[in-house]
C-alpha positions as MATLAB code, in Angstrom:
seq = 'XXXXXXXXXXXXXXXXXXXXXXXXXXXXXXXXXXXXXXXXXXXXXXXXXXXXXXXXXXXXXXXXXXXXXXXXXXXXXXXXXXXXXXXXXXXXXXXXXXXXXXXXXXXXXX';
ca = [
       2.874    6.028   12.988;
      -0.738    6.905   13.438;
      -3.477    4.416   14.083;
      -5.794    3.446   11.209;
      -8.604    5.767   12.264;
      -6.336    8.789   12.508;
      -4.784    7.981    9.122;
      -8.231    7.619    7.546;
      -9.334   10.943    9.094;
      -6.184   12.612    7.768;
      -6.832   11.260    4.247;
     -10.430   12.452    4.413;
      -9.278   15.934    5.483;
      -6.646   15.987    2.720;
      -9.215   14.912    0.154;
     -11.593   17.659    1.296;
      -8.779   20.238    0.995;
      -7.654   19.108   -2.430;
     -11.047   18.224   -3.867;
      -9.908   14.635   -4.400;
     -12.500   11.935   -4.013;
     -11.362    8.982   -1.872;
     -13.258    6.655   -4.176;
     -10.891    7.678   -6.966;
      -7.924    6.212   -5.079;
      -9.767    2.956   -4.539;
     -10.796    2.817   -8.197;
      -7.231    3.437   -9.356;
      -5.901    0.818   -6.946;
      -8.474   -1.702   -8.148;
      -7.641   -0.966  -11.800;
      -3.903   -1.353  -11.198;
      -4.461   -4.630   -9.357;
      -6.676   -5.977  -12.139;
      -4.093   -5.076  -14.779;
      -1.319   -6.713  -12.781;
      -3.471   -9.786  -12.143;
      -4.132  -10.166  -15.868;
      -0.361  -10.396  -16.542;
       0.451  -12.945  -13.850;
       2.445  -15.940  -14.962;
       1.636  -19.409  -13.698;
       4.780  -19.334  -11.558;
       3.741  -16.104   -9.804;
       0.202  -17.434   -9.335;
       1.727  -20.489   -7.628;
       3.782  -18.196   -5.375;
       0.672  -16.227   -4.436;
      -1.174  -19.451   -3.665;
       1.682  -20.573   -1.421;
       1.764  -17.162    0.314;
      -1.980  -17.384    0.911;
      -1.578  -20.755    2.569;
      -3.798  -21.294    5.552;
      -3.804  -17.631    6.540;
      -6.155  -16.149    3.934;
      -7.545  -18.977    1.804;
      -9.842  -17.888   -0.981;
      -8.482  -14.351   -1.268;
      -8.267  -13.403   -4.964;
      -4.875  -12.925   -6.628;
      -5.496   -9.197   -7.168;
      -6.070   -8.726   -3.426;
      -2.918  -10.688   -2.635;
      -0.969   -8.511   -5.072;
      -2.134   -5.257   -3.514;
      -1.664   -6.543    0.044;
       1.872   -7.677   -0.742;
       2.633   -4.349   -2.432;
       1.480   -2.485    0.675;
       3.402   -4.812    2.978;
       6.651   -4.504    1.032;
       6.351   -0.702    0.895;
       5.800   -0.544    4.667;
       8.629   -3.018    5.295;
      10.956   -1.015    3.067;
      10.153    2.277    4.778;
      10.762    0.791    8.223;
      13.993   -0.878    7.077;
      15.276    2.361    5.556;
      14.591    4.145    8.841;
      16.157    1.440   11.009;
      19.312    1.144    8.934;
      19.926    4.866    8.447;
      19.186    5.091    4.731;
      17.336    8.377    5.275;
      20.225    9.985    7.204;
      21.251   13.296    5.622;
      18.429   12.895    3.112;
      15.085   13.150    4.907;
      14.860   15.355    7.976;
      11.057   15.405    8.385;
      10.871   11.651    8.833;
       7.455   11.354   10.489;
       5.812   13.521    7.848;
       7.654   11.703    5.068;
       6.566    8.320    6.438;
       2.947    9.481    6.695;
       2.973   10.812    3.126;
       4.536    7.618    1.781;
       1.957    5.478    3.566;
      -0.864    7.711    2.252;
       0.517    7.243   -1.258;
       0.749    3.499   -0.715;
      -2.838    3.429    0.571;
      -3.947    5.242   -2.585;
      -2.023    2.908   -4.874;
      -3.379   -0.257   -3.253;
      -6.881    1.160   -3.096;
      -7.457    1.841    0.592;
];
């Protein structure tokens, strides 16, 4: 995987090629997080509070939701690679991983 600066540079280059504005991805991610936050049940809010714990106190629920979405997507991609779930399905693994992480970054508003 690339470091954060290289990934950001790649997204900027892609956006310039496609005419996409990076701010659009952040706006969409923020909107999705706000919609999800509005539907949270008390039980899920309690889970988010517990997950926040002492690590990131004071972080809003919508930020926790997007961070956890990004984390689970990354975790899933790595697990699929480690346990052979992409065998005979995805040959261009590095490119596929990069594209999936770019999509995840867009969805969570990075």
